[in-house]
N, C-alpha and C positions, 0 to 999 in steps of 0.2 A: 439415519442419514444415508447408510449404505444402500438401503432399499430404494430411496429416492434417486440416488446416483445411478443405480442399475436401470431404473425406468428411463432416466434421461439418456443414458447410453443407448438403450433400445430405440428411443424416439429418433435419435440422430444417426443411428446406424454404426456407432462406434463400439458397440458391445462385442465382447469376445465370446467364443463358443462356450467357455467355462462359465462366464457370467450369465449367458443366456440360460444355461441349464439351472443355475442357481436361482435366477428370477422365476423361471417356470415352476420350480419347486415351491417357492414362496407364494406364487399365485394359486397353486393347487391347495395349499394348506391354510391360507388366510384370506378371509373375505375383505378384511381391511386393506390388504395389499392390492386386491383386485379393484376395490373402490378407488384407492389412491391412483392406481395406474390409469383407470378410466378418466378420472378428473384431470390428471396431468396431461394425458393425450389430448383431451378436449381443449385445454388451455394452451399447451405448448406446440401442438402440431402446426397451427397457423404461423408460429414464430420461429419455426425450425431454421429457415434460411438465415434469419437475423442472428440467431445464436451461432451458427456455423461461421458467419461472416466476422463476428466478434473475435473468434479464435485467431484471426490473422491481424488483429489490431496492433499497431505499434505502441511502444511504451509511451511515446509522446501523446498519442491520441487517448490512451487510457487516462493519463493525468488530466488532459484537457477536458475530457468528458466528465471526469470525476469532479473537477473544480466547478464546472458549469452546473452540476446537479447537487452539490453538497447541501444546499439550503432548501431543497424541495422536500416536502413532507406530505403525508396523507394517511388516512385510516387504512389499515391493512388487516384483513381477516387472517385467521390462523392458517387456513389452507393455503392462502396466497403466499404467506411467509414461508411455509414449508416448500412450496414449489419454487419460490425464488431462491432459497438457499441451495436447493438441489441444482438449479440452473447454474448457480455460481460454482458448484462443485465441478460441473462439466466444463463450463466456459473458462473458469479459472481466472477471469479478468474482471468481470463486472458483476454487480449484484442487481438482478432484475426483480423489482418489486411490483406486484400486480395490484392496482387499485380497483376495487370492485364498486360499482355504483348501480348495479342492476343491469348494466349494459355489457357488451363484449369486453373482456379483460384487455387492458392496454398496458404494456410494459413501460416503465420509466427506468432508465439506466442510472444506477447509483454506484459510486465507488466506495463501497465498503463500510457503512456505519455498523459497528459491532461485529464485523466479519472476521473470519479466519485469515491468516496469511496463506497465500496460494503459491504452489510451485507448479507451473504449467510445463509439462513435458511433451506437449503436442498430442500424443496418443494416450496420455494419462495425466490426470490432475490430482494433486495431493493437497489436502487441507492440513496446514501446519499449525498445531495448537500450542506447541512449546515456545520457548524463548530463543531457540537456536537449533541449527543442524550442521552437519559436517559431511563433505564429500571427500573421501580418501583418494589416494593416488590411483587406485584401481577403478575409480568411478562409482563406488558404492556410497549411497547417501543414507546417513543415519539421522533420524528425525523423531520427533514426539517421544523422546526418551530412549526407546529401545528398538523402534521399528527401522528396518533397513530395506533399501531398494537398489539393485544394480542398475544404474541409469542407462548403461550401455545396452541393456536388454529392451529398453523402451524407446530410445531415440536412435537415429542414425546420424552420420557426420554432417548432414545438411540441415538438421533441425536446429532451432533456436530455443533455448530454455529461458523462461521468464519467472522471476520471483516477484510477487505482487504483495506489497505491504499496505493495507488500507489505513485510513485515518484512525487514530486512536491506538495503533499497534506499533511495535518495533520487532526487529528480527536480526539475529546474528547468524551469518553463514560462513563457514570456512570452505573455500574453494579447493579444488583438487591439487593446486600448486602450493597450498598452505597459506594463501592470502585470506585474511579475516576481514569481512565486510559487516559493519554494524549499520543497519538500515533504519532510518527514522520513518515516521508515519507518512502515508501518502506518497510512497516511493515505489519505483519499478526498476529492477536490475535484470538485464538480459545478457546472455552470452551464448556463443555457438557450442553445440555438442562436442566439437573438436577442440575446445578450449584446452590449452596446455600442450597441444601437439604441434609444436613449432611456433605457435602464437598464443599470447595471453591478452585477449581483448574482450572488454565488456562494454555495455551501454547502460547509462544511468539517467533516470529522470526523478528528481526529488532530492533527498539528502541522505548521505551515508558517510561514515568514517571508515577509511580503508587503511589496513596495516598490510603492506604488500611484501610478500616473500621475495627476497633478492634473487635475481637470476640475470647475470650480465648477458647471457646469450639470448634471452627472451624478455625484452622490455615489457612492462605492463602498461596497457593503453586503455584509458577510459574515454568513451565517446559520449559527449553531451549533445544538446540540441544542435549547437553550431560550433562547438569547441571540442578539442582533443587534449587530454592530459596524458603525458608520457612520463613514466617513472622507471627506476630500476628496483630499488628496495627502499621503502619509506613509509611514513604514516601521515595522512592528510585527511581533511574533511572537505567534501563537496556539497554545496547547497545550490541546487539547480532546478527548483520548481518551475522557474521561468527564466528567460534570458535576462530580463531586467534586474532580477535579484541574484544573479550569479555571484557566488563566493567560493573560491578555492583556497583553503587555508592550509599551510604546510606546518607540520609539527616537527618532523625529523627528515633527514635526507635532503633530496633536491628533486624538483619536478619542473617540467616545461609545459606551459599552457599555450595553446594556439587556437585562435578563433578568427572570425571575420573582422574583429576589431584589433587585430595584430597578434603578437606573441610575446610572452614574458617568461623569465626564469625566476623561480622563487627560492629563497633561502628560509630556513626555519624561523617561524615567527612572522612571516609575511603572508599576505593573501592577494589573490588576483580578483579584481572586481571591474565592472564596467563603469566608466565615467563618461557619460554621453555615449558615443559610438566606439570608444576606444578602451581596450584592456589596460588597466593600470595596476601598479603594485602599491600596497599600503600595509601598515602594521596590522596583523591579524588579531581579531577579537577572540582569542583562544578560550577565554572564560565562558563565553556563550556556547562554544562547542562542547566544552567539558560539562556544562550544565545540562544540555539535552542528553548527553551520554549517561549522566548520572540521574536522569529523570527529574531534574529540577529546572524549571523555566522561570527566569526573572525578567519581567517586562517593566522597564522604567518609563514613567510618564505614559502609561497605556491608555488609549482612548477606548470608548465603548466598542468601536469596530475591531480594535485589536483584541479585546477580550473575546468577542464573538468568534473571530478566526482561530484564536488559541484553543477555545473549547472544542471547535470542530476538529482541528488538527491533532490535538493531544488526547482527546477523549472520544472523538468520533460522534459527538452529540451536538445538538443545536440549542442555543439559548436565544430567546427573543427579548430584546430590551424595549421598554416603552419609549416611544419617540420623545415623550415629555422629559425624559432624563437629560436629554441634550448631549453635548459632547464633553462631558466631564472627564477628567484625567486622574489617574492614580497609579502608584507603583503596585505591581501585581506579581506575586510569587506563586507558581504552580508546582506542587509536588505531585508527580504523576502516579505515585502510589496512593494518593488521596482520592477517594471516590468523587465523581463530578458533583454529586449533591452536596457533599461537605464543602468543596471548594466554593460553589456558588452561594451557599448559605453564609460562609465566612466573608466572601466578597460583598454580599448584600449588607451584612452587619457593619463592616468597616465603612461602607459608603452610604449608609443610611438609606438602604433600598428595601423593597418588599420582595421576598422570594416566594415563588409558587410553582407548582407543577400541575398543569391542566392537560388532560388527554395525552399524557406522555411527552408534553412539550414544557421545557423549563422557561420560566418567565421572570423577569426582574422589572419592577415598576417603582414609582415613587410611593412612599407610605401614604395611607389614607389620612386625610385631614380629620382631626378630632373636633 
């Protein structure tokens, strides 16, 4: 993976002098590296400007593009997959999969099936393979168990940092002020490099549970698509994949939610939601929040479409239901520790369906007539 990332950095001009020396040594000693470099230049050189443009994409656009592309699929050659993963290492935002059909390679942008969590520091992108990381008060980031990186050496005060969690993944990060953010799949959290220096502001698209470190001198502010959540020290859950489904549920403390639909103050056990065009307060469904945090998802009266979306969101996989199944409903419980194959086989058994996997695609259909 590191070799591919070095080649990508060379292609886009972001390679450092030390990295260039390292890549040159690899090229001298390995014919495989030379062949890979030639192939990657051939495929990626024409797409260079597109990759660089993606680096400035907003969190909202990342999620929007991801949602639009989740259900696309195609046959991918091994070399194409290697190149696409390397591209994601550099871009840190999206997963470019190249579908080959004997013609010129064409990239389709996907948000993350089976991908790593990414921390985009503008000049450096890190693949996060563990379950969590921590930024201490000095700005040093500890990740993947024992690896550390002084973030201040990579970014300057005007930079924005993005944490991208693809479908099927979760990630916990402790920010430099001590605030803990548990991010659900398909989510993006961004914050300025100057975070904690007079201001504590972040932007979120997706879902996350935040336990905010109290600081009366510096309120903690979360920017959503069209709303702002302001707190001092509290714990709450935000679900904001899109404006229509906005839910801000308060567990402890107090928060103020302001949006184009008005503003509300929440007490523990309450949540802010949209009813029509207006923000309203209602009792919070804290059980569902606790379920996703504990990796258990309970869907009551789930339709086929609900199961399809759940498999994408929590496993990063796609399942195809035969239209002949119709719009049957059932209660569905998903243990995210359970492999997707096991879940789908159990779902098929309980609902008298036929499970199969063809060319890497999961399928459920009615049983064959005897």
